[in-house]
Backbone as a chain_set.jsonl record, in Angstrom:
{"seq": "XXXXXXXXXXXXXXXXXXXXXXXXXXXXXXXXXXXXXXXXXXXXXXXXXXXXXXXXXXXXXXXXXXXXXXXXXXXXXXXXXXXXXXXXXXXXXXXXXXXXXXXXXXXXXXXXXXXXXXXXXXXXX", "coords": {"N": [[77.505, 93.503, 49.799], [75.534, 92.264, 51.396], [77.276, 90.898, 52.982], [78.573, 92.985, 54.325], [76.426, 93.955, 55.862], [75.947, 91.734, 57.47], [78.352, 91.609, 58.832], [78.243, 94.032, 60.215], [76.004, 93.563, 61.832], [76.95, 91.428, 63.353], [78.997, 92.721, 64.649], [77.544, 94.597, 66.135], [76.118, 92.852, 67.794], [78.236, 91.791, 69.227], [79.156, 94.084, 70.528], [76.899, 94.689, 72.11], [76.848, 92.451, 73.714], [79.276, 92.766, 75.082], [78.72, 95.138, 76.457], [76.646, 94.278, 78.102], [78.032, 92.426, 79.665], [79.754, 94.157, 80.983], [77.917, 95.684, 82.467], [76.922, 93.657, 84.116], [79.237, 93.005, 85.533], [79.639, 95.398, 86.897], [77.36, 95.499, 88.541], [77.84, 93.211, 90.066], [80.226, 93.956, 91.361], [79.268, 96.086, 92.885], [77.435, 94.724, 94.521], [79.25, 93.082, 95.902], [80.709, 95.03, 97.265], [78.729, 96.046, 98.944], [78.221, 93.757, 100.486], [80.69, 93.451, 101.742], [80.765, 95.857, 103.251], [78.574, 95.396, 104.96], [79.43, 93.095, 106.342], [81.759, 94.057, 107.558], [80.739, 96.154, 109.134], [79.15, 94.64, 110.802], [80.991, 93.455, 112.496], [81.843, 95.652, 113.977], [79.435, 96.242, 115.286], [79.182, 93.922, 116.854], [81.428, 94.162, 118.511], [80.75, 96.502, 119.894], [78.563, 95.526, 121.239], [79.749, 93.945, 123.026], [80.292, 91.341, 122.381], [82.762, 89.777, 121.965], [84.114, 87.396, 121.234], [82.546, 86.439, 119.119], [82.84, 88.621, 117.459], [85.559, 88.477, 116.891], [85.683, 86.09, 115.402], [84.142, 86.881, 113.199], [85.711, 88.988, 112.231], [88.019, 87.628, 111.474], [86.933, 86.126, 109.461], [86.438, 88.126, 107.619], [89.076, 88.633, 106.852], [89.63, 86.341, 105.402], [87.597, 86.225, 103.42], [87.797, 88.706, 102.15], [90.524, 89.458, 101.188], [91.653, 91.466, 99.745], [91.265, 93.928, 100.825], [91.86, 96.041, 103.721], [90.106, 95.763, 105.865], [89.609, 93.524, 107.535], [91.894, 93.32, 109.2], [91.74, 95.788, 110.466], [89.289, 95.568, 111.861], [89.838, 93.335, 113.452], [91.842, 94.41, 115.006], [90.281, 96.221, 116.452], [88.828, 94.431, 117.996], [90.852, 93.305, 119.576], [91.671, 95.618, 120.92], [89.359, 96.165, 122.405], [89.468, 94.055, 124.124], [91.586, 94.768, 125.607], [94.081, 94.086, 124.797], [96.576, 95.532, 123.816], [98.979, 95.165, 122.45], [98.501, 93.185, 120.488], [96.486, 94.52, 119.114], [97.906, 96.724, 118.136], [99.62, 95.392, 116.396], [97.821, 94.51, 114.444], [96.979, 96.999, 113.423], [99.366, 97.866, 112.361], [99.544, 96.12, 110.217], [97.43, 97.015, 108.665], [98.438, 99.523, 107.958], [100.715, 98.733, 106.498], [99.413, 97.481, 104.381], [98.038, 99.649, 103.238], [100.203, 101.233, 102.455], [101.292, 99.555, 100.553], [99.468, 99.745, 98.565], [99.141, 102.471, 97.466], [97.65, 104.08, 95.683], [95.034, 103.451, 96.117], [93.965, 104.487, 98.395], [92.999, 107.275, 100.402], [95.332, 109.695, 101.499], [94.937, 110.443, 104.17], [93.932, 108.202, 105.367], [96.048, 106.48, 106.043], [97.266, 108.097, 108.0], [95.281, 108.127, 109.923], [95.365, 105.458, 110.826], [97.96, 105.37, 111.742], [97.708, 107.003, 113.954], [95.916, 105.436, 115.434], [97.537, 103.241, 115.85], [99.567, 104.423, 117.37], [98.065, 105.146, 119.62], [97.196, 102.617, 120.521], [99.635, 101.472, 121.11], [100.64, 103.063, 123.166], [98.812, 103.241, 125.235]], "CA": [[76.601, 94.303, 50.592], [74.982, 91.413, 52.434], [78.371, 90.581, 53.904], [78.74, 94.175, 55.17], [75.329, 93.973, 56.831], [76.176, 90.635, 58.406], [79.474, 92.004, 59.686], [77.746, 95.067, 61.122], [75.113, 92.918, 62.8], [77.808, 90.661, 64.253], [79.707, 93.711, 65.469], [76.562, 95.146, 67.07], [75.851, 91.82, 68.802], [79.421, 91.713, 70.083], [79.131, 95.279, 71.384], [75.815, 94.531, 73.074], [77.296, 91.426, 74.656], [80.312, 93.378, 75.916], [78.052, 96.094, 77.345], [75.919, 93.495, 79.109], [79.044, 91.876, 80.571], [80.223, 95.275, 81.81], [76.852, 95.979, 83.42], [76.899, 92.561, 85.086], [80.418, 93.157, 86.387], [79.4, 96.555, 87.762], [76.374, 95.088, 89.543], [78.524, 92.262, 90.946], [81.148, 94.72, 92.196], [78.445, 96.825, 93.838], [76.938, 93.751, 95.495], [80.396, 92.692, 96.731], [81.013, 96.157, 98.151], [77.683, 96.083, 99.971], [78.433, 92.615, 101.372], [81.857, 93.801, 102.554], [80.351, 96.872, 104.226], [77.702, 94.766, 105.953], [80.248, 92.205, 107.173], [82.659, 94.887, 108.34], [79.926, 96.846, 110.132], [78.679, 93.648, 111.765], [82.048, 93.295, 113.499], [81.746, 96.834, 114.854], [78.248, 96.052, 116.127], [79.48, 92.872, 117.83], [82.361, 94.733, 119.497], [79.979, 97.433, 120.724], [77.655, 94.736, 122.071], [80.559, 93.162, 123.956], [80.37, 89.952, 121.914], [84.107, 89.831, 121.394], [84.466, 86.138, 120.574], [81.851, 86.46, 117.834], [83.462, 89.676, 116.655], [86.839, 87.97, 116.394], [85.389, 85.132, 114.324], [83.678, 87.648, 112.037], [86.86, 89.741, 111.695], [88.887, 86.66, 110.782], [86.234, 85.779, 108.22], [86.727, 89.233, 106.695], [90.427, 88.422, 106.324], [89.58, 85.253, 104.421], [86.693, 86.542, 102.31], [88.155, 89.955, 101.479], [91.958, 89.722, 101.409], [92.073, 92.614, 98.935], [91.026, 95.148, 101.599], [92.42, 95.914, 105.065], [89.057, 95.794, 106.882], [89.746, 92.434, 108.496], [92.904, 93.688, 110.198], [91.198, 96.911, 111.236], [88.267, 95.067, 112.78], [90.503, 92.47, 114.419], [92.483, 95.339, 115.929], [89.238, 96.726, 117.345], [88.516, 93.363, 118.948], [91.952, 93.239, 120.541], [91.599, 96.819, 121.768], [88.249, 95.991, 123.336], [89.92, 93.08, 125.121], [92.704, 95.336, 126.347], [95.335, 93.52, 124.28], [97.099, 96.619, 122.982], [100.062, 94.678, 121.596], [97.896, 92.552, 119.311], [95.781, 95.573, 118.364], [98.931, 97.481, 117.412], [100.093, 94.556, 115.279], [96.788, 94.575, 113.398], [97.016, 98.319, 112.808], [100.578, 97.879, 111.517], [99.217, 95.406, 108.977], [96.613, 97.929, 107.857], [99.35, 100.534, 107.416], [101.5, 98.061, 105.448], [98.51, 97.278, 103.251], [97.796, 100.962, 102.621], [101.446, 101.638, 101.792], [101.499, 98.69, 99.39], [98.454, 100.115, 97.565], [98.953, 103.904, 97.723], [96.658, 104.701, 94.821], [93.684, 103.029, 96.476], [93.541, 105.062, 99.671], [93.246, 108.677, 100.702], [96.487, 109.788, 102.405], [94.493, 110.547, 105.558], [93.655, 106.855, 105.87], [97.276, 106.03, 106.709], [97.441, 108.915, 109.206], [94.295, 107.649, 110.892], [95.854, 104.221, 111.434], [99.166, 105.688, 112.515], [97.217, 107.495, 115.245], [95.386, 104.277, 116.157], [98.71, 102.462, 116.256], [100.189, 105.155, 118.473], [97.174, 105.032, 120.772], [97.243, 101.237, 121.011], [100.979, 101.183, 121.619], [100.986, 103.861, 124.337], [97.802, 103.146, 126.302]], "C": [[75.985, 93.487, 51.724], [76.047, 91.065, 53.463], [78.625, 91.755, 54.844], [77.654, 94.24, 56.246], [75.524, 92.884, 57.888], [77.312, 90.979, 59.358], [79.049, 93.067, 60.685], [76.848, 94.476, 62.202], [75.934, 92.12, 63.826], [78.553, 91.603, 65.201], [78.766, 94.3, 66.522], [76.231, 94.134, 68.174], [77.026, 91.703, 69.763], [79.477, 92.901, 71.035], [78.073, 95.149, 72.476], [76.207, 93.505, 74.14], [78.353, 91.98, 75.607], [79.699, 94.36, 76.904], [77.293, 95.366, 78.45], [76.902, 92.905, 80.127], [79.567, 92.959, 81.505], [79.182, 95.637, 82.859], [76.796, 94.907, 84.512], [78.075, 92.668, 86.054], [80.246, 94.324, 87.357], [78.429, 96.206, 88.879], [77.033, 94.14, 90.545], [79.489, 92.994, 91.887], [80.384, 95.51, 93.254], [77.922, 95.891, 94.924], [78.048, 93.298, 96.439], [80.741, 93.792, 97.728], [79.982, 96.259, 99.27], [77.865, 94.94, 100.967], [79.631, 92.877, 102.287], [81.473, 94.809, 103.629], [79.503, 96.249, 105.335], [78.51, 93.877, 106.894], [81.168, 93.007, 108.086], [81.9, 95.603, 109.457], [79.385, 95.882, 111.19], [79.719, 93.419, 112.858], [81.996, 94.454, 114.492], [80.569, 96.665, 115.809], [78.504, 95.008, 117.209], [80.432, 93.386, 118.914], [81.586, 95.649, 120.445], [79.022, 96.7, 121.656], [78.417, 93.878, 123.084], [80.682, 91.697, 123.581], [81.7, 89.756, 121.187], [84.533, 88.534, 120.72], [83.82, 86.061, 119.191], [82.48, 87.493, 116.904], [84.794, 89.198, 116.094], [86.634, 86.989, 115.252], [84.991, 85.883, 113.054], [84.823, 88.443, 111.411], [87.791, 88.809, 110.934], [88.254, 86.194, 109.478], [86.431, 86.881, 107.171], [88.101, 89.046, 106.051], [90.438, 87.367, 105.227], [88.77, 85.648, 103.189], [87.125, 87.75, 101.494], [89.634, 90.287, 101.71], [92.466, 90.955, 100.656], [91.804, 93.951, 99.608], [91.539, 94.95, 103.027], [91.382, 95.842, 106.19], [89.217, 94.71, 107.944], [90.75, 92.759, 109.585], [92.423, 94.844, 111.069], [90.222, 96.394, 112.285], [88.869, 94.133, 113.834], [91.245, 93.318, 115.455], [91.488, 95.917, 116.91], [88.886, 95.694, 118.415], [89.602, 93.296, 120.021], [91.96, 94.455, 121.469], [90.51, 96.67, 122.822], [88.607, 94.993, 124.442], [91.059, 93.616, 125.982], [94.046, 94.797, 125.912], [95.929, 94.514, 123.277], [98.192, 96.134, 122.035], [99.502, 94.038, 120.328], [97.142, 93.578, 118.464], [96.782, 96.357, 117.525], [99.449, 96.684, 116.217], [99.089, 94.566, 114.126], [96.825, 95.92, 112.678], [98.275, 98.489, 111.954], [100.302, 97.198, 110.18], [98.335, 96.257, 108.072], [97.518, 98.963, 107.194], [100.211, 99.941, 106.307], [100.658, 97.887, 104.191], [98.297, 98.588, 102.498], [99.039, 101.422, 101.864], [101.73, 100.806, 100.551], [100.537, 99.025, 98.246], [98.146, 101.61, 97.661], [97.88, 104.569, 96.869], [95.233, 104.384, 95.206], [93.128, 103.711, 97.717], [93.858, 106.54, 99.737], [94.433, 108.743, 101.664], [96.088, 109.882, 103.885], [94.217, 109.187, 106.188], [94.868, 106.316, 106.619], [97.489, 106.802, 108.013], [96.485, 108.468, 110.317], [94.811, 106.393, 111.598], [97.178, 104.407, 112.159], [98.758, 106.201, 113.9], [96.65, 106.349, 116.078], [96.525, 103.409, 116.674], [99.381, 103.117, 117.451], [99.356, 105.02, 119.744], [97.23, 103.636, 121.367], [98.578, 100.915, 121.66], [101.283, 101.911, 122.924], [99.989, 103.743, 125.475], [98.029, 101.934, 127.174]], "O": [[75.917, 93.944, 52.865], [75.765, 90.953, 54.656], [78.866, 91.55, 56.034], [77.939, 94.545, 57.404], [75.284, 93.115, 59.073], [77.243, 90.678, 60.549], [79.436, 93.024, 61.852], [76.938, 94.864, 63.367], [75.637, 92.143, 65.021], [78.715, 91.319, 66.388], [79.159, 94.479, 67.674], [76.081, 94.503, 69.339], [76.837, 91.536, 70.968], [79.808, 92.746, 72.21], [78.332, 95.466, 73.637], [75.921, 93.685, 75.323], [78.325, 91.692, 76.804], [80.11, 94.412, 78.063], [77.303, 95.797, 79.603], [76.618, 92.894, 81.325], [79.797, 92.704, 82.687], [79.526, 95.873, 84.018], [76.64, 95.223, 85.692], [77.92, 92.447, 87.255], [80.665, 94.239, 88.512], [78.648, 96.574, 90.033], [76.805, 94.26, 91.748], [79.556, 92.681, 93.075], [80.821, 95.588, 94.402], [77.96, 96.227, 96.108], [77.819, 93.147, 97.639], [81.031, 93.518, 98.892], [80.333, 96.531, 100.418], [77.68, 95.135, 102.169], [79.585, 92.557, 103.475], [81.822, 94.631, 104.796], [79.7, 96.547, 106.514], [78.299, 93.901, 108.106], [81.334, 92.667, 109.258], [82.366, 95.652, 110.595], [79.186, 96.27, 112.341], [79.364, 93.211, 114.018], [82.094, 94.252, 115.702], [80.697, 96.918, 117.007], [78.089, 95.187, 118.354], [80.26, 93.079, 120.093], [81.754, 95.572, 121.662], [78.705, 97.193, 122.738], [77.814, 93.175, 123.896], [81.135, 90.891, 124.392], [81.748, 89.594, 119.968], [85.251, 88.575, 119.721], [84.461, 85.668, 118.217], [82.629, 87.256, 115.705], [85.12, 89.485, 114.942], [87.338, 87.051, 114.243], [85.455, 85.554, 111.962], [84.897, 88.559, 110.187], [88.295, 89.163, 109.868], [88.953, 85.901, 108.509], [86.572, 86.596, 105.981], [88.268, 89.272, 104.853], [91.168, 87.488, 104.243], [89.202, 85.433, 102.056], [86.86, 87.823, 100.295], [89.953, 91.285, 102.355], [93.575, 91.427, 100.903], [92.084, 95.001, 99.029], [91.643, 93.816, 103.494], [91.756, 95.859, 107.363], [88.983, 94.96, 109.127], [90.495, 92.507, 110.763], [92.675, 94.868, 112.273], [90.321, 96.746, 113.46], [88.443, 94.149, 114.989], [91.27, 92.979, 116.639], [91.81, 96.09, 118.086], [88.675, 96.032, 119.579], [89.31, 93.238, 121.216], [92.226, 94.328, 122.664], [90.712, 97.007, 123.989], [88.102, 95.088, 125.561], [91.448, 92.991, 126.969], [95.052, 95.024, 126.585], [95.799, 94.354, 122.063], [98.312, 96.649, 120.923], [99.973, 94.316, 119.225], [97.162, 93.507, 117.235], [96.541, 96.623, 116.348], [99.687, 97.247, 115.148], [99.481, 94.626, 112.96], [96.714, 95.97, 111.453], [98.246, 99.181, 110.936], [100.772, 97.651, 109.136], [98.478, 96.223, 106.85], [97.378, 99.245, 106.004], [100.416, 100.585, 105.278], [101.13, 98.117, 103.077], [98.369, 98.626, 101.27], [98.934, 101.942, 100.754], [102.341, 101.295, 99.601], [100.765, 98.636, 97.101], [97.0, 101.981, 97.915], [97.262, 105.539, 97.31], [94.304, 104.991, 94.673], [91.957, 103.535, 98.056], [94.862, 106.999, 99.194], [94.527, 107.911, 102.567], [96.839, 109.439, 104.754], [94.265, 109.045, 107.41], [94.73, 105.756, 107.707], [97.857, 106.207, 109.026], [96.846, 108.44, 111.494], [94.707, 106.276, 112.819], [97.479, 103.668, 113.096], [99.393, 105.868, 114.9], [96.874, 106.29, 117.287], [96.478, 102.907, 117.797], [99.724, 102.449, 118.426], [99.903, 104.801, 120.825], [97.304, 103.483, 122.587], [98.64, 100.174, 122.641], [102.097, 101.436, 123.715], [100.314, 104.122, 126.6], [97.273, 101.701, 128.118]]}, "num_chains": 1, "name": "protein.A"}
């Protein structure tokens, strides 16, 4: 009987520990998502402010810090577009499309269409 109680207590402690680890992982993922959004939006703000060199540095940092998302290529494409370098912008948008196609379950189908339109616009303007 004492052994059963000890086993139950150990099981409850293990469950509580697992739940705490899950909560910590959720909070960490949320914090990472917020940091990504802030970094990605900062590039947009820099492009809009005409600070293209700073925007390029920040976009390249996105590529390094967040290789699991296509934001860095998207933002780098925006920088190239703002500079009038349509060829480089188109190349960045192609990389976003490749990324989306390589991870189809992670993106809404409209996301690919959006970048196909951006690619078309960059390639034809």
